[in-house]
C-alpha positions as CSV (number, residue, x, y, z in Angstrom):
1,X,155.5,84.8,71.2
2,X,153.4,86.0,67.9
3,X,154.6,89.1,66.5
4,X,151.1,91.7,66.8
5,X,149.1,91.9,63.8
6,X,149.1,95.4,62.0
7,X,145.5,96.5,63.8
8,X,146.6,95.3,67.4
9,X,150.6,97.1,66.6
10,X,147.9,100.2,66.3
11,X,145.9,100.0,69.7
12,X,148.3,99.2,71.7
13,X,150.2,102.6,73.6
14,X,153.4,102.8,73.2
15,X,155.8,101.2,75.8
16,X,157.6,103.9,78.6
17,X,160.8,105.1,77.6
18,X,162.6,103.2,80.4
19,X,160.8,99.9,79.6
20,X,163.8,97.6,79.0
21,X,164.1,94.0,77.9
22,X,166.0,92.9,80.4
23,X,163.4,94.5,82.4
24,X,161.3,92.6,81.5
25,X,163.0,89.4,82.3
26,X,163.8,90.4,85.4
27,X,160.3,91.0,86.2
28,X,159.2,87.6,84.6
29,X,161.7,85.8,86.9
30,X,160.0,87.7,90.4
31,X,156.8,86.4,89.3
32,X,155.6,83.6,91.7
33,X,155.9,80.5,89.6
34,X,151.7,79.5,91.2
35,X,150.8,82.8,89.9
36,X,151.6,82.4,86.5
37,X,150.5,79.2,86.5
38,X,147.0,80.6,87.7
39,X,146.6,83.3,85.1
40,X,147.8,80.7,82.4
41,X,144.7,78.5,84.0
42,X,142.0,81.4,83.6
43,X,143.2,83.2,80.5
44,X,145.5,85.3,82.3
45,X,148.1,85.0,79.3
46,X,146.6,88.1,78.5
47,X,147.3,90.3,81.5
48,X,150.8,88.5,81.7
49,X,151.6,89.5,78.7
50,X,150.4,92.8,79.1
51,X,152.3,93.7,82.0
52,X,155.5,91.9,80.8
53,X,155.0,94.5,77.6
54,X,155.0,97.4,80.6
55,X,151.8,98.6,80.2
56,X,150.1,100.2,83.3
57,X,149.1,98.3,86.4
58,X,145.6,99.9,86.3
59,X,144.4,98.1,83.3
60,X,144.5,94.5,85.5
61,X,141.1,94.9,87.0
62,X,143.0,91.9,89.6
63,X,145.5,94.5,90.3
64,X,143.6,97.3,91.0
65,X,141.1,95.4,93.7
66,X,141.7,96.2,97.7
67,X,139.1,95.4,100.4
68,X,136.5,98.4,100.8
69,X,134.1,99.5,103.4
70,X,135.7,96.7,106.2
71,X,133.4,98.1,109.2
72,X,130.3,97.8,107.0
73,X,131.3,93.7,106.3
74,X,132.0,93.1,109.8
75,X,128.3,94.9,110.9
76,X,126.5,93.1,108.2
77,X,128.0,89.5,109.2
78,X,127.3,90.5,112.8
79,X,123.2,91.0,111.9
80,X,123.2,88.2,109.9
81,X,124.2,86.0,112.5
82,X,121.5,87.6,114.9
83,X,119.4,87.1,112.1
84,X,120.0,83.6,111.5
85,X,119.5,82.8,115.8
86,X,116.3,84.0,115.4
87,X,115.1,82.0,112.3
88,X,116.2,79.1,114.1
89,X,114.3,79.9,116.8
90,X,110.7,81.0,115.0
91,X,111.5,77.6,112.9
92,X,111.5,75.5,116.5
93,X,108.5,77.9,117.7
94,X,106.2,78.6,115.1
95,X,103.4,76.9,113.6
96,X,102.3,77.5,110.4
97,X,99.1,76.1,110.5
98,X,97.7,78.5,112.7
99,X,97.9,80.6,109.8
100,X,95.7,78.7,107.1
101,X,93.5,76.5,109.8
102,X,90.0,78.2,111.5
103,X,90.0,80.4,114.4
104,X,86.8,79.2,117.2
105,X,84.8,82.2,119.3
106,X,87.1,80.8,122.2
107,X,91.0,81.7,120.1
108,X,91.1,77.8,119.8
109,X,93.0,76.9,116.6
110,X,90.7,74.1,114.6
111,X,92.6,70.6,114.3
112,X,95.6,72.2,115.6
113,X,95.0,72.7,119.6
114,X,94.7,70.1,121.9
115,X,90.9,71.0,122.8
116,X,89.9,71.0,119.2
117,X,92.5,67.8,117.1
118,X,89.9,66.2,116.3
119,X,87.2,68.8,114.8
120,X,89.6,70.8,111.9
121,X,86.7,72.8,110.4
122,X,84.9,75.9,111.2
123,X,81.7,76.2,111.1
124,X,78.6,78.8,112.1
125,X,76.2,78.5,114.4
126,X,72.6,79.2,113.2
127,X,70.9,81.2,115.4
128,X,67.2,81.1,113.8
129,X,65.9,80.1,110.4
130,X,63.4,82.2,108.4
131,X,61.6,80.9,105.6
132,X,64.0,77.5,105.6
133,X,66.9,80.7,105.4
134,X,69.3,80.0,108.2
135,X,70.1,83.6,109.9
136,X,73.9,82.7,111.5
137,X,76.1,83.9,114.6
138,X,79.0,85.2,112.8
139,X,80.8,86.4,115.9
140,X,80.8,82.9,117.2
141,X,82.2,80.4,114.8
142,X,83.4,76.8,116.3
143,X,85.3,73.9,115.2
144,X,83.6,71.1,113.8
145,X,84.9,67.3,112.8
146,X,82.6,67.5,109.7
147,X,80.6,70.1,107.9
148,X,76.2,69.5,107.4
149,X,75.5,68.5,104.3
150,X,78.3,66.6,103.5
151,X,77.8,63.3,104.4
152,X,75.1,63.6,106.8
153,X,71.3,62.6,107.6
154,X,69.2,64.8,107.3
155,X,66.9,65.6,110.5
156,X,63.6,63.0,110.9
157,X,60.7,64.6,110.7
158,X,62.0,68.2,109.9
159,X,59.2,70.6,107.4
160,X,62.4,71.4,105.5
161,X,65.0,69.5,103.4
162,X,67.8,71.7,104.1
163,X,68.3,70.9,107.7
164,X,70.7,68.1,108.9
165,X,72.0,66.6,111.9
166,X,72.2,69.0,114.8
167,X,75.3,70.5,116.1
168,X,75.6,70.4,119.9
169,X,78.3,72.3,120.8
170,X,76.2,75.5,119.2
171,X,73.9,75.4,121.8
172,X,76.6,77.5,123.7
173,X,76.5,80.3,121.6
174,X,73.4,80.1,120.1
175,X,71.3,78.4,122.1
176,X,68.8,74.8,121.7
177,X,67.4,76.2,118.6
178,X,71.2,77.0,117.1
179,X,71.6,73.4,117.2
180,X,70.0,72.9,113.9
181,X,72.3,72.9,111.0
182,X,72.0,73.9,107.6
183,X,73.6,72.6,104.0
184,X,77.3,73.7,103.5
185,X,80.4,73.6,101.4
186,X,83.7,72.7,102.7
187,X,86.3,75.0,101.2
188,X,90.0,74.9,101.3
189,X,89.4,71.5,103.3
190,X,89.3,73.7,106.3
191,X,86.3,76.0,106.3
192,X,82.1,75.4,106.1
193,X,80.9,78.0,104.5
194,X,76.7,78.4,103.7
195,X,76.3,76.6,100.4
196,X,75.8,79.6,97.8
197,X,73.6,77.0,95.6
198,X,71.1,76.4,98.4
199,X,71.2,79.7,100.0
200,X,71.2,82.4,97.2
201,X,69.6,85.2,99.7
202,X,72.5,84.6,102.0
203,X,74.9,84.4,99.6
204,X,73.6,88.0,98.4
205,X,73.4,89.6,102.5
206,X,76.2,87.5,104.4
207,X,79.8,88.6,103.4
208,X,80.8,84.7,104.2
209,X,78.4,83.6,101.3
210,X,80.1,86.2,99.1
211,X,83.3,85.1,99.9
212,X,82.0,81.1,99.3
213,X,81.3,82.3,95.3
214,X,84.9,83.9,95.4
215,X,86.2,80.9,97.5
216,X,84.4,78.1,95.0
217,X,86.1,80.0,91.8
218,X,89.5,80.2,93.8
219,X,89.7,76.7,94.4
220,X,88.8,75.5,90.8
221,X,91.7,78.1,89.9
222,X,94.1,76.7,92.5
223,X,93.1,73.3,91.6
224,X,93.7,73.8,87.7
225,X,97.3,74.9,88.9
226,X,98.1,71.9,90.7
227,X,96.8,69.9,88.2
228,X,98.7,71.7,84.8
229,X,102.3,71.3,86.7
230,X,104.0,69.6,84.1
231,X,102.7,72.4,81.3
232,X,104.3,74.8,83.9
233,X,107.0,73.6,84.1
234,X,107.9,73.6,80.8
235,X,106.7,76.8,80.2
236,X,109.8,77.6,82.4
237,X,111.7,75.9,79.7
238,X,110.2,77.5,77.2
239,X,110.5,81.2,78.2
240,X,114.6,80.1,79.1
241,X,114.6,79.2,75.3
242,X,112.8,82.7,73.6
243,X,115.5,84.2,76.1
244,X,118.3,83.2,74.6
245,X,117.0,83.2,71.4
246,X,115.6,86.9,71.9
247,X,119.2,87.7,72.4
248,X,120.5,85.9,69.6
249,X,118.3,88.3,67.2
250,X,119.4,91.0,69.1
251,X,123.1,90.2,68.4
252,X,122.5,89.6,64.7
253,X,119.5,92.3,63.7
254,X,118.9,94.4,66.4
255,X,117.1,97.5,64.4
256,X,114.7,95.3,62.3
257,X,114.1,93.1,65.1
258,X,112.7,96.7,67.4
259,X,110.5,98.2,64.7
260,X,109.1,94.6,63.6
261,X,108.3,93.6,67.7
262,X,107.0,97.5,68.1
263,X,104.4,96.5,65.1
264,X,103.3,93.1,66.4
265,X,102.2,95.2,69.7
266,X,101.1,98.1,67.8
267,X,98.5,95.6,65.8
268,X,98.2,92.9,69.2
269,X,96.9,95.8,71.2
270,X,94.9,96.9,68.7
271,X,93.1,94.2,67.8
272,X,92.7,92.9,71.4
273,X,91.1,96.4,72.0
274,X,88.6,95.3,69.0
275,X,88.0,91.9,70.4
276,X,87.4,93.3,73.8
277,X,85.5,96.2,72.6
278,X,83.2,94.2,70.4
279,X,82.4,91.5,72.7
280,X,81.6,93.9,76.4
281,X,78.9,92.8,78.1
282,X,79.0,89.3,77.1
283,X,82.7,88.1,77.9
284,X,81.8,86.8,81.0
285,X,80.0,84.0,79.9
286,X,82.8,83.4,77.2
287,X,85.3,82.6,80.2
288,X,82.4,80.4,81.6
289,X,82.0,78.6,78.7
290,X,85.7,77.8,78.1
291,X,86.2,77.0,82.0
292,X,83.8,74.1,80.7
293,X,82.8,74.3,84.5
294,X,79.5,74.8,86.2
295,X,80.9,76.8,89.1
296,X,79.3,80.6,88.0
297,X,81.7,83.5,88.3
298,X,81.4,85.8,91.6
299,X,79.5,88.7,90.8
300,X,82.4,91.5,91.6
301,X,83.4,89.9,88.8
302,X,80.4,89.8,86.3
303,X,78.9,93.6,87.4
304,X,79.4,96.2,85.4
305,X,81.4,93.9,83.0
306,X,80.3,96.1,80.0
307,X,81.9,99.5,81.1
308,X,85.1,97.6,82.5
309,X,85.9,96.0,79.3
310,X,85.1,98.8,77.3
311,X,87.8,101.0,79.9
312,X,90.1,98.0,79.1
313,X,89.4,98.5,75.3
314,X,90.5,102.2,75.9
315,X,93.6,101.6,77.5
316,X,94.7,99.0,74.6
317,X,94.1,101.4,72.0
318,X,96.0,103.6,74.2
319,X,99.0,101.3,74.3
320,X,99.0,100.8,70.3
321,X,99.0,104.1,69.9
322,X,102.0,104.7,72.1
323,X,104.0,101.9,70.2
324,X,103.3,104.1,67.3
325,X,104.8,106.9,68.9
326,X,107.4,105.1,70.2
327,X,108.8,104.3,66.8
328,X,108.5,107.6,64.8
329,X,109.9,109.6,67.6
330,X,112.6,107.8,68.6
331,X,114.0,106.3,65.2
332,X,117.0,108.7,65.7
333,X,118.1,106.7,69.2
334,X,116.8,103.6,67.9
335,X,119.4,103.5,65.1
336,X,122.3,104.6,67.5
337,X,121.1,102.7,70.4
338,X,120.9,99.3,68.0
339,X,124.9,99.0,67.4
340,X,126.0,99.5,70.6
341,X,123.3,96.5,71.7
342,X,124.8,94.3,69.2
343,X,128.2,95.2,70.8
344,X,126.5,94.2,74.2
345,X,125.2,91.2,72.9
346,X,128.3,90.3,71.6
347,X,129.9,90.6,75.1
348,X,127.5,88.5,76.4
349,X,127.8,85.6,73.7
350,X,131.7,85.8,74.1
351,X,131.7,84.7,77.8
352,X,129.3,82.2,78.2
353,X,129.4,82.1,81.4
354,X,127.8,84.8,81.6
355,X,124.9,83.6,79.7
356,X,123.8,81.2,82.3
357,X,123.7,84.0,85.2
358,X,120.0,84.6,84.2
359,X,118.9,81.1,84.5
360,X,121.5,80.9,88.1
361,X,120.1,84.0,89.9
362,X,116.2,83.6,88.9
363,X,116.5,79.9,90.3
364,X,118.9,81.0,93.7
365,X,117.1,84.4,94.0
366,X,113.5,82.2,94.4
367,X,114.5,79.4,96.7
368,X,116.0,82.2,98.7
369,X,112.5,83.8,99.0
370,X,111.3,81.6,99.8
371,X,113.3,80.8,102.8
372,X,112.8,83.7,103.5
373,X,109.1,83.5,103.3
374,X,108.2,80.7,105.4
375,X,110.6,81.9,108.2
376,X,107.8,85.1,108.4
377,X,105.3,83.1,108.3
378,X,106.8,80.8,111.5
379,X,107.6,84.0,112.9
380,X,104.1,85.9,112.1
381,X,102.7,82.2,113.6
382,X,104.2,82.8,117.2
383,X,102.1,85.6,118.3
384,X,99.3,84.7,120.5
385,X,95.5,84.5,119.3
386,X,92.7,86.8,120.9
387,X,89.4,84.6,122.7
388,X,86.7,87.0,121.5
389,X,86.6,88.7,124.8
390,X,87.5,92.0,123.5
391,X,84.1,92.0,121.3
392,X,86.2,91.3,117.9
393,X,86.9,88.2,116.2
394,X,89.6,85.9,117.1
395,X,92.8,87.1,115.8
396,X,96.9,87.1,116.3
397,X,98.0,89.8,118.7
398,X,101.7,91.3,118.6
399,X,103.7,92.3,121.5
400,X,105.8,95.2,121.3
401,X,109.2,92.8,120.9
402,X,107.4,90.6,118.6
403,X,106.3,93.9,116.5
404,X,110.1,94.8,116.6
405,X,111.0,91.4,115.6
406,X,109.0,91.3,112.6
407,X,110.5,94.8,111.5
408,X,113.8,93.7,112.2
409,X,113.0,90.6,110.1
410,X,111.7,92.0,107.1
411,X,114.8,94.9,107.1
412,X,117.0,91.5,107.3
413,X,115.4,89.6,104.5
414,X,114.9,92.6,102.3
415,X,118.7,93.6,103.0
416,X,119.8,89.8,102.2
417,X,117.8,89.9,98.7
418,X,119.3,93.2,98.1
419,X,122.5,92.3,98.7
420,X,122.5,89.1,96.4
421,X,120.9,92.1,93.5
422,X,124.2,93.7,94.0
423,X,126.3,90.9,93.9
424,X,124.8,89.5,91.1
425,X,125.3,93.3,89.6
426,X,128.6,93.5,90.3
427,X,129.7,89.9,88.6
428,X,128.3,91.4,85.4
429,X,129.8,94.3,85.4
430,X,133.2,92.8,86.5
431,X,133.0,90.4,83.8
432,X,132.2,93.0,81.5
433,X,134.8,95.1,82.4
434,X,137.4,92.6,81.8
435,X,136.3,91.7,78.6
436,X,136.2,95.5,77.7
437,X,140.4,96.0,78.7
438,X,140.8,92.8,76.7
439,X,143.3,94.2,73.9
440,X,141.7,93.1,70.5
441,X,143.9,90.3,68.7
442,X,145.3,90.0,65.2
443,X,141.4,88.5,64.6
444,X,140.0,91.8,65.6
445,X,138.7,89.5,68.7
446,X,139.4,89.2,72.8
447,X,140.0,86.5,74.6
448,X,138.6,86.8,78.2
449,X,139.2,83.2,79.4
450,X,137.2,81.1,81.1
451,X,137.3,82.9,85.0
452,X,135.8,85.7,84.6
453,X,132.5,85.6,86.3
454,X,134.1,83.2,89.3
455,X,137.0,86.3,89.7
456,X,133.9,88.6,90.1
457,X,132.1,86.2,93.0
458,X,135.8,86.7,94.4
459,X,136.0,89.8,94.2
460,X,132.5,90.6,95.4
461,X,132.6,88.3,98.6
462,X,136.1,89.1,99.6
463,X,136.8,92.8,98.6
464,X,133.8,94.7,98.1
465,X,131.0,92.3,100.8
466,X,131.1,95.9,102.9
467,X,130.3,97.9,99.8
468,X,127.6,96.3,98.6
469,X,126.1,95.4,102.5
470,X,126.3,99.8,102.3
471,X,124.7,100.0,99.0
472,X,122.1,97.1,99.6
473,X,120.9,98.8,102.6
474,X,120.0,101.9,101.4
475,X,117.2,99.7,99.6
476,X,116.3,97.7,102.1
477,X,115.6,100.3,104.4
478,X,113.3,102.0,101.3
479,X,111.5,99.1,100.7
480,X,110.4,98.3,105.0
481,X,109.4,102.2,104.7
482,X,107.0,101.5,101.5
483,X,105.5,98.3,103.9
484,X,105.2,100.1,106.8
485,X,103.3,102.7,105.3
486,X,101.2,100.6,103.2
487,X,100.6,98.9,106.5
488,X,99.4,102.5,107.8
489,X,97.5,102.7,104.8
490,X,95.5,99.3,104.7
491,X,94.6,100.5,108.9
492,X,93.4,103.5,108.1
493,X,91.1,102.3,105.1
494,X,89.8,100.0,108.0
495,X,89.2,102.6,110.3
496,X,86.8,104.7,108.2
497,X,88.8,105.7,105.3
498,X,90.4,108.9,106.3
499,X,90.6,111.0,103.1
500,X,93.3,113.5,104.7
501,X,95.1,110.7,106.0
502,X,94.9,108.8,103.0
503,X,96.1,111.0,100.7
504,X,99.2,112.3,102.8
505,X,100.2,108.3,103.0
506,X,99.9,108.3,99.2
507,X,102.3,111.2,98.7
508,X,104.6,109.6,100.9
509,X,104.3,106.4,99.2
510,X,105.3,108.0,95.9
511,X,108.3,109.8,97.7
512,X,109.7,106.7,98.9
513,X,108.8,105.0,96.0
514,X,111.0,107.6,93.6
515,X,113.8,107.7,96.2
516,X,114.0,104.3,95.8
517,X,114.3,104.2,91.9
518,X,117.0,107.0,92.1
519,X,119.3,104.8,95.0
520,X,119.0,101.8,92.7
521,X,119.8,103.8,89.1
522,X,123.3,105.1,91.2
523,X,123.9,102.1,93.1
524,X,123.9,100.1,89.6
525,X,126.1,102.4,88.5
526,X,128.5,102.7,91.7
527,X,129.0,99.2,91.3
528,X,130.0,99.4,88.0
529,X,132.4,101.9,89.4
530,X,133.7,99.2,92.5
531,X,134.3,96.6,89.7
532,X,136.6,99.4,87.7
533,X,138.6,101.4,90.0
534,X,137.8,99.6,93.8
535,X,136.4,102.7,95.0
536,X,134.5,102.3,98.5
537,X,130.6,102.9,98.1
538,X,130.2,106.5,98.9
539,X,133.4,107.5,96.8
540,X,131.8,105.2,93.4
541,X,128.2,106.7,94.5
542,X,130.1,110.0,93.9
543,X,132.1,109.1,90.6
544,X,129.1,107.2,89.3
545,X,126.6,110.7,89.6
546,X,130.1,112.5,87.9
547,X,129.9,110.5,85.0
548,X,126.4,110.4,84.8
549,X,126.7,114.1,84.4
550,X,129.7,113.6,81.7
551,X,127.6,111.2,80.0
552,X,124.3,112.4,80.3
553,X,123.6,112.0,76.0
554,X,125.1,109.0,75.3
555,X,123.9,107.6,78.7
556,X,120.2,108.6,77.5
557,X,120.4,107.4,74.2
558,X,121.8,103.9,75.5
559,X,119.1,103.5,78.2
560,X,116.2,104.2,75.8
561,X,117.5,102.1,73.2
562,X,118.1,99.3,76.3
563,X,114.7,100.1,77.8
564,X,112.7,99.4,74.8
565,X,114.6,96.4,74.2
566,X,113.4,95.1,77.4
567,X,110.0,96.4,77.6
568,X,109.7,94.6,74.3
569,X,112.1,91.3,75.0
570,X,109.8,91.2,78.1
571,X,106.6,91.4,76.4
572,X,107.2,88.9,73.9
573,X,108.9,86.4,76.1
574,X,105.8,86.6,78.7
575,X,103.0,86.1,76.0
576,X,105.0,83.5,74.5
577,X,104.8,81.5,78.0
578,X,101.2,82.2,78.6
579,X,100.2,81.3,75.0
580,X,102.3,77.7,74.9
581,X,100.4,77.1,78.2
582,X,96.9,77.9,77.5
583,X,97.4,75.5,74.4
584,X,99.0,73.3,75.9
585,X,96.6,72.8,79.0
586,X,93.2,73.0,76.6
587,X,93.6,70.1,75.4
588,X,94.4,66.2,75.5
589,X,95.2,65.2,78.5
590,X,94.6,68.3,80.1
591,X,91.1,68.5,78.7
592,X,89.9,64.9,79.5
593,X,87.8,65.1,82.6
594,X,88.9,61.4,83.8
595,X,92.2,62.6,83.7
596,X,94.2,63.1,87.0
597,X,95.9,66.4,85.3
598,X,92.0,67.3,84.1
599,X,92.1,71.4,84.0
600,X,89.4,72.8,84.3
601,X,90.0,76.9,84.3
602,X,93.2,77.1,81.9
603,X,93.1,80.7,82.1
604,X,94.4,80.0,85.8
605,X,97.8,78.2,84.6
606,X,98.0,80.5,81.5
607,X,98.5,83.4,84.1
608,X,101.0,81.5,86.3
609,X,102.8,80.9,83.3
610,X,102.4,84.7,82.2
611,X,104.3,85.7,85.9
612,X,107.3,82.7,85.5
613,X,107.7,84.0,82.3
614,X,107.9,87.7,83.1
615,X,110.1,86.6,85.9
616,X,112.5,85.2,83.4
617,X,112.5,87.6,81.2
618,X,113.4,90.1,83.6
619,X,116.1,88.2,84.1
620,X,117.6,87.9,80.9
621,X,117.0,91.8,80.2
622,X,118.6,92.8,83.3
623,X,121.9,91.2,82.6
624,X,121.3,92.7,78.8
625,X,121.3,96.4,80.4
626,X,123.6,95.4,83.0
627,X,126.3,94.6,79.9
628,X,125.8,97.5,78.2
629,X,126.1,100.0,80.8
630,X,129.2,98.9,81.8
631,X,130.5,98.7,78.3
632,X,129.7,102.6,78.3
633,X,131.0,103.4,81.9
634,X,134.0,102.0,81.1
635,X,135.0,103.8,77.9
636,X,133.6,106.9,79.9
637,X,136.0,106.3,82.4
638,X,139.0,106.1,80.1
639,X,138.0,109.0,78.1
640,X,137.7,111.2,81.5
641,X,141.2,109.6,82.9
642,X,142.5,110.3,79.0
643,X,144.0,106.9,78.8
644,X,142.8,106.7,74.8
645,X,140.0,103.6,75.7
646,X,142.0,101.5,73.0
647,X,140.0,98.4,73.9
648,X,136.8,100.2,73.7
649,X,134.5,98.6,70.5
650,X,133.7,101.5,67.9
651,X,130.3,101.3,68.4
652,X,130.7,102.7,71.9
653,X,133.4,105.6,70.2
654,X,130.3,106.5,67.6
655,X,127.7,106.8,70.6
656,X,129.9,108.9,72.4
657,X,131.0,111.2,69.2
658,X,127.4,111.7,68.0
659,X,126.5,112.9,71.4
660,X,129.3,115.7,71.8
661,X,130.4,113.9,74.6
662,X,134.1,114.7,75.9
């Protein structure tokens, strides 16, 4: 054993008067050898030394942990088992192809049901034609084996060069004249829609033809996204590298970085606003030219273009002005919070395993979300399809039992995702609390060990699963209520858009969203309290509210600083990922029309890359925010319990001292 350095000796609390060397030897003999070995393997030598030196047992996080909210854990596991049974049933009984194949007027799914298995395309018959322009039977589509106009011959002797081989099945819905077909375009390899180039007037009058314009544009965009998959994969790694680079910069120069970032955002928004204002009215032409494509943008994208572009420019100018105001008005908060931000980054970099959590969370949650989404689609596809006898187009009809199953599936899906997020927050909180309570050594550093993350996973799943499930259930319930209100709002708009009902529903949505934000904030601090004190969820939430009140000023300053860093960090990583994708997909192999990786619309993969970059950025910013909040909460807990906060970083003490929080 080494002697304590002068600075470390000052941080150590006085030993109890009743503590003697003989007692330390006796306690060491009574400790199980297996426990000593395990503690040493995971950096537990520090905790063992603390125990033998006679420090209070509550200083050791591991010894505080106990099972909490066990009934909630049992209930969650029971419902999880029921959900698993339901998932297996819908996977075996569902048929996703029913959702993306066309449905004819009898309720048959084209290319899926036995009677129309050889006819995978949906086609609208022509009732008559006036001046060579078809008039369609929109309420009675049929399934066909091929789309007229793609590989079929013209009708012999026809006076119109736009009439093709007849479709005999149309006789049942449009009479003998309806058997004559017209030129169509195959969209999504499922629908035979009227060709907007051959029938421009039909494109103007019929919603299906306007859909054809939009679908062609969307089809080309989706094709560009699939062709640019190597670039999108690269954008993911670019986003990850930018996230780590941003954390490194925050660790060493937080305050200069935030002002530089704000300056870039001010200039960027201002330049973008000037560009949009100068090109108002001609932007769609430039976008079409940049796509290198003959497909025209839908008219929904080009109508009122000048007004929309000028509004967008005005928004950019407003954002630029807001960024200037933030820099001027929050100068004091940035200066104080920047030091605490650097401490939070130091904490993350001194525990390398903590830096892997954002990527692991994004990967795991992405796969889990995909699995749950597939299950929901399978469940939705188990519903029956009407045959159109009720006077409406064929559509899915859900029984009362299926509606209850859908609501249960939504609740459990949101609950599972919220539980994963709660577990993630607890893991970070436990690891950071472990770091906080580690004493400084003679080099003024903390040696946490390598198992803080795994300890957080173990205690979160084994000891506190019930508390985490209870907190996440509140979030899941509010999310289901939000989706139900949104569904009712959509139905109201379809039924005539009653303004009074729409106003009431909007108010309900605002209230639900506000409650969800408040609960999420309280839950985050409650999980920190559970990691530190091992309280149950309700007691932890109460303690969290008391701590938020006691540390109001310091928490406001720190949250304000982290919010600014989070916003600008997310913007930089998102724009960096999008810029990388646009540059790469606009040149070389991806711009070669003879290449299988040709990207005709670089804007489409750039949009997807921006979404990927934003998700990755939020994962990094979330762990950064959680780390800083945990450090402040631990210090507040020590001060509240008169424990001296010997292990607290100096920056936290200064923050609380400047805010006069006791």
